[in-house]
C-alpha positions, 0 to 999 in steps of 0.5 A: 875511682879518681874524682874530677879536679877540685878547685884549690885542692892543693892549697886546701891540703897544704893548709890543713892541720890534719895533713902530714906534709912530710911523712918520711920524717916521721918514720918510726916516730908517729907516736911522737906526732900524736904525743901519746902511746896509743895504738895506731890504725891505718886505712890504705885507700881511704877515699872521701874519708867517711870510715876513718873519720867515723872510726876516729870519733868512735875510738878516741883511745886509738890513733888513726891515719888515712892514706889516699893517693889523689888530691881530688879525693883527699880534699873531700875528706878535709871538707868533712873535717871542717870545724871538727877537732880530732886529735887522734886523726891524721891524713897522708897523701901518698901512693900505697906502694910507699907504705913501707917507706913511711912506717916502720914497726909502729902500726897495729891494724891495717884496714883495706876497704873496697880496694881496687880489685885489679881484675886482670891476672896480669895486674894482680901484683897491684892488689893490696893483698898481693904477696908484694903488699903483704911483704911491705906490711911486714915491716910496717906492723909493730908486734901482732899483725892485723888486717881487716878487709871489706869488699864487694868483689868476690874474686878479690875476696877469694884471692885475698883469703888464699894470700893471707893463708899462704903468708901465715895469717890466721882468719879470726872473723869472716863474713860472706854477707856482713850486713846480716852477720854479727859485727866483728871484734869489739869495734862497731862496723862503721861503713864507708861511702861505697858500703852504704851505696852497695848495701842499698843496691843489695850487694853482698859485702865480704869481710875478713879479719886476719892476724899473725 
């Protein structure tokens, strides 16, 4: 959900060392930007940034890029980063539709956390696990293709499972109630702002990790 306008948001974004101003210039060259050969993980729709920032703190051996569409949202992540140095973190303000224009065969993992479910059938092509987006991701991944998704929306979760399977992905981990299950893979289950709120309300959190 888009936040209300934040005063001087554009200025704060333009002056931040965490923002990649011209991501098109780095297509295929993001490891040069980070100045190392570490794997690159991205979160599409990072919101206020809690997840991607905490992931970068917990996993210095991985480079992270958070992607968000709105100035008024991404600036909240920048506020969290004041007086913090995380050389393995960068942020990009773009629409997710442009994902295949700014990355080329260099991403190891994509995180989709509490994405907009777009509940109406006529809008299903906008879902970040639709065939359209899964096709875009094909050109983004380096070698193995890995997606980790969390949502509170059962219908989106079921839709995504079908789409992943139809597009050749193998399900590695799945949970119908992540708060009660064993944590996935070797990475700690770092929570988003939405996840914290939903858990307090007793909502189930659905998770799936897939690869091919």
